[in-house]
N, C-alpha and C positions, 0 to 999 in steps of 0.2 A: 504494499500499500504506500509506505514512504516513497519508494522508487518511483512508482506510478503518478504519486501527487508532485513530487519533485521535478519529475520528467515534463508532466503538464505545464508546470510554471515556467519552465525553461523554454519549452516549445511555443507557450504562448507569448514569452517576451520575445522570442526571436521573430515570431509571425507578425508582431507590432513593428518590426524594423524592416519590414519588407523583404525579408527572406522567402524565397518560393516555397509555397506548400509543399513541394514534392521533397525538399530538404528537410523540411521539419518533421516529416513523416519518417523520413530515413534516419534521422538523428535520434527520434524517440524511439525508434525500433532497435538501434545501435545502443542505447542506453543499456539494454539488457547484458551488454559485454561487461558492465562494471561488476557483475555478480561474479565474474570468472576470476579464479584466483592468481591466474598468470598475469604478471604486468611487465611490460617491456622497459619500462624507465621512462622519464620524462625527456621530452625533445629539447634540444638547444639551438640557439641561433649563433651562427659562427658568420665573421667578417673576413673574406679574403681580398684585400686591397691591393689594386696594382699588380695583378698576378703576372702581367708580362708573358702570356702563354706564346709560345711559337709551335710551329707544326713539328712534330717530332719527326725526325728521319726515319723513314721505313725501308727494309731491304728492297732492292730494285725488284720490282714485280710486272713482268711482261704480260701486257694484255693481248688476248687473241684478236687476230684481224678476220676480215670476212671470210677468207678461204678457210682458215684452220678452225675456226668456230662451225662454218658451215658443215666442214668435213666430220666434226666429231658427231654432230647430231644426225648429218645426212646420210652416214653410212648406215645408221639404224632404218631410216624411214625409206631411202632408194633401195636397200636389200630386201624390203618386204616385198618386192615383185616377184621374187624367187618362189615364196610359198603362198602368196595371195593370188597369183595369176589363175593357177589351177582351181583354187577355191571359188573363185568367182565363175569360172567356165562351168563348173559342175554344178553349181548353185543356180545359175541363170541361164546357161546354154547361150543361146543367140543374142539374149538380152544383156550379156555381160559387160559389153561396153555402157550401157545405160546405168548400171551399177557403179562402175568405175567413174562415170561423170558426176553423179550424185554425191560420190564420197569426195570428189575434187571439190564440189561446189560447198559441201560443208566445211572442208579444209579452208577454203577461202573466206569463209566467215569467222572461222576461229583465227584466221590469220590477224584480223582486226581486233578480235576478241583479246588476244595475248598481247597484241601491241600496245592497247590501250592499258590494261591491267599492269603489264611488267614495266611499261616505261613510267607508269604512276608510282609503282614501288619496285625499284631495280634492285632487289637482292635475291640471293640464291634461296631455291625453295619450291619456287611455283606455286602451285594451289595452296600449298601450307602457308608460305609468306603473305599471300593475298588475305587468307582468313585471318592470319595473326594479327594483321594490321587494321582490319575492318570489323571482326566480330568481338564482342567482349568476353570471349572465352578461349583461352589459350588451348584447352582440352580438346574443343571441337577441332581447332587447327591441326593439334596432334593426331586425332582420330582419323582426319582425312589423309594426313601424311602417311598413314599406315598403308592406305591403298596405293600410293606412289611408290612406296617401298616393294609392296607385293608385285607391282607391274615390273619393277627393274629386276627382282629376283627372277620372276618367271621369263621376263626377256632374256636373260642371261643364260639361263638353263635351256630353254627352247632353241635358241640361236646356236649354243655350243652343240648340243645334240644334233641339230639340222646340219651344221657344217660337218659333223663327223659322218652323218649319213651320206652326205654328197661325196666324201671321201671314199665311201663303200662303193658307192657307185663307178669311182675311177678305178680303184683296186680291182673289185671284182664282186660278184653277186653273193659271194659265199664268206666275204669279210665281215668281221664283226669288230669294228674299231671305234663306233661311236662314242662309247663309254670312256675308253682311255683318251681318245683325241678331245672330248668335251672336257674333261679334267684339266689336260695340259693346256688346254686355250685358258681355261679360267685362272690358272696358275700364272702362265706367262703374261698374261694382262694385269694380274695383280702385280706383279714385279714391275712391269712398264710403268703403271700407275705411280708406283711408289718412287720411281725416278723423277717424276714432276710432270706438270701439266703441260709446259712446252714441248718436251720429248714426246709426250703422248699426242699431241696435236700433230707434230711432224708424221709420225708414223700414220696417224689417222687421214691426213692428207694424201699421202701416196697411195692409201688404199682406195680412198675415194675417187681419185683421178683414175685409177686402175679400173675400177668398176665401171665409171661413166663411159670410158673408153671402150671397154668390152660390150656394154649396152649397146652403144653407138654402131659396132661392129656388127652384132646380131640383129640390130633394127635394119642396117642396109641390106644385110644378107636376106631378111625375111622380105623386104619390099623387092628385091630383085627376083627372088623366087615367086612372088606373086605376078611379076611381069612378064617374065620368061615362059616361052612354051614348054610344054612337057608331054612327050609322047605324040598322042594324037590330038591333044588340045593346043591350041593357038595361044597368044599372048592373053593373059587373064583368064585363059580357059580353066586351069585348075582351080584358081582361087574362086571362080563362080561356082564350079561344081561342088566345093568344099563348103561354100556358104549355104547352097539349097540343101546339101546333105545335113548340115549343122542346124538348119531352121526345122527341116523334118524330125530330127531327133529330139529337138527341144519339144515340139508340138506333141510328141508321140505319149508323153505323160499325161497329157489332157490337164494341166495344172494352169490356173488363172495367170494371165500375163502380169497383173499386178503383183501377184505373189511372187513369181520369178523375179521381178525388178527388186522387190523389197528383200529377197534373200540374196541376191547379187549385191545390193548395197551394203547389207551387213556384212558379207564376206568382204566386201572391197575396203570397208572401214578398218579392217586389219592391216591394210596398206598404208594407213596413215599413223601408225604406231610410231613412236619417236618424235612427232611433232613436239612434244611437251617437253624433250629433253633441253632444248635451249634455255629455257627459263629456269632450269635448275642450275646452272653455271653462268648466269648473266653477269655476274660480278667479274669474272675472269675474262669477259669480252670489252674490246676497246668501245668508246663511245659511239653510239650510232650503229653499231654492228648487228644488235639483236634484231631489228626490224628486217634488216637485210638476209639474215639467216632464215627467218620466216618466209621471205618472198622466195629465196633460193630453193628451200625444201617444197614449198608449194608447187613451183615450175617443174621441179625434177621429177616428183612424184604424179603430177597430173600428166605429164609427157610418157612417162614410162608405164604408168599402170593402163592407161586407156589404150596407148599404142600397141602394147603387147597383148591386151585383151582382143583388140581388133586382128592384129596379125596371126595369133594363134587360131583365130575362127577361120582366117583366109588361107593358112597354111597346113591346117590339120584337120582331121576328123575326129570329133568328140568321142566317139567310141573306142577309137585307137589312143587318144590322149587320157583317157580316164585312168588305165592302170598306173600312168605316168604322171598324173595330177601333181605329186609332191615334187616332181622334178621337170615342171612343164617346160620351163625355159631352157634347160637342158636338152630335152626332147626337140623343142622347136630349133635349136641350134643343130641338132643331128640332121632333122628334115632338111633344113634349108642350106647348111654348108657342109654337112658330113660329119665324120667322127673327130677330125680336129677342132671344129667349132664347139661341139658338145663337151670335149675335153678342156676347152678354154672357158667355156661358161661355167663348167664345174667348178674349175679352180677358183675363179671369181666368185661364184657363190660361197664357197668356203672361205674366202679371204673377206667378204664383205660381211657374212654372217658372224665371222670372228670378230670384225671390227664392231659389230652391235654389242659384245661383250664389253669392248673398251668404252663405248658410250654409256654403258650402265653403271660402271665403274665411277665416270666422272659426273654422271647424274646424281648417284648415291652419294658421293662424297660432298658435292655441294649442299644437298639437302640435310645429310647427318651434320654437317659443320654448322648450319644454322640452327638446327633443332639443338645440338649441344650448347651453343651460345645461349638459347632460350631457355636452357634446363629443363628441355623435354627429354633429351637424352643426357648421359652423363657429359661433363665438360670435356673430357679427353676426346670427345668426337670432334670438338672443335679445336683443339690446341695440337692434338696429333693425328695428322692425315692417315698414318699407317693404322689406327684403330678400326675406322669403317672399312678401308680397304681390305684388311685381312679378315675382319669378321665377316664382311659380305663374302668374300671368297671362299671361306670355310663353308658358310651356309648354303652356297651355291652347289659347292662339291657335294655335300651331304644330300642335297635334293636329287642330283644326277644319278647318285648311287640309289637312292630311296624308289626311283621312278624305273630303276633299271633301263634305261635309255628310251623309254617310251614317254614323250613329251606330250601327247594328245590332250590328257585332263589338264596338266599345267598350262598349256596353251589356251584352253577354254578358261581358265582361271585368270590368265593375263587379259584374256577378251575382256571379261567383266570389271576387272579393276581400271582397265584403261578407259573404257567406255564411261564408267562412272566418274573417273577422274574429270574426263572431258565435260561432263554434263555440269559438275560441281564448278568447275571452271568458269563456264558460262553464266552460272548462276551468280558466282562471286562477284562477276562485273556488276550486276544489279546491285548488290550490297556496296560495292566501291563506288559507284556512282550516287547512291543515296546517302552514304555514311561519310564520304570523303569527296564531296563534290568539287571542293576548291583546290585539291591537291593536283598540282601541275602535272601534266602529262602529255605525250606526242600527239595524242588525236582523242576526240571523244565520239563514241558510238552511238547512233541511234538505238534504243531498246530495242527495236525489232530485229537487230542483227544477232545480240547474244541468245534472244528468245527463240529465233529460228534456228539456231546452233543446236541449242539444247534438245529442241524436238526433234530434230533430225536426228541426233545422237540417241535420243530415247527410243525411237523406232528402232535403231540397230541392236540397242541393248536388250530390248524386249524379244526381237528376233533371235538374238543370240541366246537368252535365256530358255526361250520355248525349245529351241532345237538342241540345246545342252542341258536340259534339266538334271540329267542324271550328274552333273558335275557340281551342282550348287552345293552339296554337302562338303566335297573335297575343298571348294573355294572359301565355305564357311570355316573349315579346319584351319587352313592357311591363314586366311585373315583373322580368326581369332587368335592364333599364337602371336602374331604381331601386335595386335591390341593389348594382349594381356602383359606383353613386354613393355611396350611403351606406355601403356596405363599404369602399370606397377611403377615405374619410375615417375611418373607425373604425381602419384598419388602415395610417394614412398613415405613422406611425412606421416600421414594418417595411418598407413600400415605399422611404421614405429611406433608411434603413439599408441596404437591399438595393443601392440605386443608388449609394450611397456606397462600399460594398463593390465594387461593379463598377467605379466609376471609380479606386478604388485599384489594381484588377488592371489596368485599360486604361490607367492613368496619365493620366486625363482631367483637364482643368482644373476642372470643377465639383465636384470632390472636397471641396475645403475648405468650399465653399458647402453642400453637402449635409451635411457632418459639424456645421456651426454649424446648420444648420437642424433637425437630429435633436436637438442640444442645447437648442434654443430650445423645441421641442415638449414634451420632457420637463419643462423649467423652468416652462413656462406652465400645466402640468397639475397644479400641487400640490394635495394634498387635505388635509382634517381628519377625524379620527375623534374624536368625543366618548366618552368612556369613564367610567363611574363605579365601576368596580371593579379589581381586580389579576387578573381571570382570563386568564392566559397563553395558555390555548387559545382564547378568544375574540379575544384581540387578534392571535394567530397567524392566525385565520381572515380578520379584518379585513385583515391584511397580504397574505395569500394572494389575497384579493378585489381589493385595490388592484393587485397585480401583475398579475393575469389581465385586468383590465378598463379600467386607467387608464394613459395613456402618461406615467407620472411618476417621477421618482427622490427625491422629498421628499414625506414623510408627517408631519403633526404630530398627536400624540396629545394631546388635550386632556382634561383634568379641571377642572371647575368645583366648587369647594367654598365652602361657606359658614363652616364651622368647620373649622380645621386639624387638629383631633383626629379627624375622620372620613376623613382622606386614606387611601385604601387603603395598607396598608403595605409592599406588595411591588410597588408599580407602577413605582417607579424602576428596581428589578432587572429586571421582566419586559420593560420597554421596551429596556433596555440589552441583554439577551440577544437580543431580536427585532432590534435594531439590528445585532448581529453576524451573526444568522443569515442577514439579507438584505443583504449589502454594497452590492448595487446600488441600494439604496433608504436614503436618509438619513432616519432616524426621530428626531424631535424630540418631546420632552415638555413640554407648557406647563400650568402650573398657574395657573388664574386664580380669584382670590377674587371670588365674586359669586353670583348665582342663575341657574341655567340657564334660558333661556327665550329668546324673540324678540330681547332687547336685545343680550345676548351674540353671537348669531348674526350679527346685523345689524353690531355694531362689529367683531367678528372678520373678516367679509367685508370691510369697509371697510379694516381696517388691514392686513390680509394681501394683499388683492387677490384672493381666492378666492371666486366665487359660491356662495350657498348649496346649488346644485345637487350641488356637490363637496364637500359636509360630511355626513359619513356618521354615522349613529347605530345603537344598539342598538333593537329594537322598542319603542316607548313604550307604558305601558299606563295613564299617568295621565288623568285627565278634567279636572284643573285647566287653567283657561284658558291660562296661559302655557307648557303642556307637552303640550298637544294637538298632534298632528302637523299640523293644518291651520294652526295658529298659529306654526310654526317655520319660515317663509319657504321651504319647498320641500327641507329636506334630505332625504337618501336613507336608507332603512333596509335595511341589509345583513346584519344578524345577527339572530337570533331573541331572544326574551325570555329574559332571564338565571334559569335556574331552578337552576343549579349551586351553591346556596348551601352544601350540606354539602361539596362538593368545594373551594369557595373557602375555607371555614374551614380544612379539612386542609391546604390549600396554604399558608395562611398560617401555620400551625403548624410545618410540616416545612420550608418553604422558606426561612426567615431566613437561614441560613447555608448557601449552596450549596457543599459541599464536594466536592471530587474527588481523595480520598485527601489529601495535605497541600497540594493546589492550592486556591485561593479565587479565585472571580472578582471582578475589581476593574476599576475605571475609572482611566483616566489624570486623577488629580487628584480622584477620587471614591472613597470606600472603601464598597463594598455592605455590608459587615457592619456598618459604622457607620449608614447609611442604614437597614438594616432593623431597628434596635433600635427604631424607633418613627419615624414621619415627623414631621420637623420642619424647617418652612420655614427657620428661622433656622440650624439645624444643616446643611442642604444648602447653604445660601449660605456659611456659615464654611468649610467643609471645601472649598469650590471645586466641588462636585458640579452646583450651580446657579448661574444669574446672575439678577438681577432686571432688569426693563426696563419702562419707561414708554413708552406708546404715542407713537412719535415720534422717541424717542431712548433710549439706554441710559443706565441710570443707574450701573449697575456692571457691569464685565466681568472678573471673576477670571482671573488667568493660568491657561491651561489649560482653562478652562470650554468654550470653543468647539472644543476638541481632541475631545471626545467621550469615547468608549471607549478604555481601554487594558488591559493584562494584567499581572498580577504572578504570578509562578510561584516560589513559595517566597521567596528573596531576590532573585530576579531580575526587574527591572522591563523591559518593553518598552515604549519611547517610542510614542506614537500616530502619530507621523511614519513610523514603520518599517513595513515590510510586514507584520510580526507583528501589528500593531494591527488587521488584519482580522478576527482572531478572539478567543475567549475561553476562559479555562481551558486544558484540554489542547492546543486548537489554537495557542497562543500559542508553543509551541516551535517552530511553523514560520517 
């Protein structure tokens, strides 16, 4: 009853001072935290004047140009023609080119979807990065990231086994080399990835050029075969006969034409796999390269998949192609050029499918690094590139052995994961446009484009699920394992706390160790929030976001200022109130004199030991070089653009002296009434509200400055060490 009465008094007083109702209700709800026994300690105000930050020198990092970046992701998407051509022909027959065209149109839509989303948030991680910076739940982003992980794992295993099967066609029909070759490829490219990105890109570029050369030779040979006379057939005679036969072969099943087209489209969508890879290593690409990689991939896959579907219909009969569907292009090479061309195409298939393994290593490396910095995976995934590379290789080798060289079901699992990720990417663009409308980007799409793209992929996904319904349990198992691993780490604090509670009940020995582990997890995950205003609603949203998504008990609110006169007048009070409302989180306020930009973020990260991934900001709108999101070292956007200028002005006018009858909020050693008269750094230091600090050691630590908030009620002062120090204003009577 006491808590409810005092909370009502506090909420009513806040309401009289033009604090929005939504904040009052949230504050009242959060008063229940005061009953918790854990208290993180009172926050403090620290002033760092004339910091003189310089951009720290970093090791030379060579960005990838257009060729190298396109090659890494292009090997995957252009190599898909080896297994997708036969699948389209068997599914759609004479209508195979229509399915390929629909897939190309879908990819054209996604070209613009990816361009807008990734240029707005140019960090590694793809769909995970988009959701992380737009939705208010890091756990949702982590859950979706597991689908991307599954698609990379499946791509590696399926590509490696398929490459081994092509070697079998070269060595002989009785050879059984797919498992040894698949394992050898996974190990070889893991070693190559460990040497570095530049070396991997050079190898990928060589493979890419060889592949496009081979496809050009095969294309010319097939066109010449169509034109040249064969036996009793004159020019184009054989082609016309093959087309008539294939049309009759297609219609003999008496299936609806629309059904054939949809089946062909669903199969053709496998041919665009790899398109999302470029977004997962965008930080490694030079400025302006990412949109070019999307353009290059779209052009290449459109030409290859459509033209080879047509050429196979013109040069072969479907009943003869059916047994060779898995090696359709090698069979086309044998028909149009002879055994030498079949051998050449088979070697190229082996090389480009092997290159798809390298693409997966690069993609998973970028994704894991980003997730490690965000504490969705262990920090080692960001600081040591060897960890995700080696672990990924081990998992893929284990899967190769477990499926015993048969990748059919795993290929279907990849299809599900890839198509779901594509749909979610299109949907995430809606979230980006509504939640972060002011975020600078290369272009802005009409909402029809992502909606149509998502709808087309949804059709392909439903078709794939219907035709591969027996694979759904397998997919659920693979995905479930990844969700369990990632979810277990994201909820590690709750798991440790539960085990500690269990140990206390059972009086087990590890209880003390578990308690220490819980404290260590919270201390290691300290975060920073940059604010340029004293909008208490926005600050409260930031605190709520941190509590919901980060396992920490320490938040540093940082305000970077150039002119002392422009420091928000009510910032000290707002942070002090929030430090009181959330006793389980220590909220510090740092004033840093300087210019906000990469230098501040770098030095702050170095001095505080907090990675930029755990530094949060409001949605930036500036196009200035030092304030563009891509130059801010990977900070996370957690709140929208500040448009409440009128509200802020009204708060500034009415929030100066926050009275509750005769009760005035105060801090132990700091008078809010004095501080609100106009923020003066000298006054804050003189009254003991703040202390100054030089990086590396304290210059001065006024008595009581580290004690944080306290409460004065009339003439009664409650010391900060007392239990009453948990609250402010009316709650001080407790």
